[in-house]
N, C-alpha and C positions, 0 to 999 in steps of 0.2 A: 650509508645509503639505505633508504627504505625500499622494501619490495612491496608493490601493490598486490593485493589479494583480489584478483579478478573474479574468482568464484563468488566471493561475498558481494561484489559489485553487481554481478549478473543476477544473483538471487534477489538482491534488493530491487533491482530494476524490474524483474518479473513480478515481484510483490506489488510494486506500485501500479503496474499495468493491470494486474488482476483486481486490485482494489477499485480502479476506475471502471473496469468492466462490470464488477459486482454492483457498483453504485448505479451505472447506467441501466443494467438489467432491472434492478428494482425500481428505477425511475419509470421504466416502461410499464411495469405491472402494478404500480401503486393505485391505479383507478379501480382495480378489482378488490382492493383491501377494504375491510370494514372501518379501519381507522388509518387513513393514509398519512396523517400528520405524525402519529406515533411510529408508524412503519419507517417513514423517511428519517425520523429522528434517530431511531436505532441504527438504520443502515448508514446514516451519515457518521455516527459515532464510530462504528466498526470500520468504515472506509477510512476515516481520518486516522484512526489508530494504526491501520495497516500501512497507510502512506507514510506516517511518521516513522514507523519501524523500518520501512524500505529506505527512506532518506537517511536514517541513521546508519543502516547497513552500507549504503553506497558511500557515505562519508568515511566510515571506518575502513572500508575496503580501499578507498583511494589513498587514505593516510598510510595504510600498510603497517608492516612491522619491520623492525631492524633486522638486517641480514646477518 
């Protein structure tokens, strides 16, 4: 029987939420930037990487480890 690691699931979920908030924050301030396209490209890359890491953490947390 495998035991789920709920701490890893919680941290992954928080990471996903923080990445979405980060993206939405920069979406709101992009008009003040000198180069909004480059800003959103960078922010999108970082947010996508954080969401990918969060999804991987949630998946591995739900799989768990052998007892």
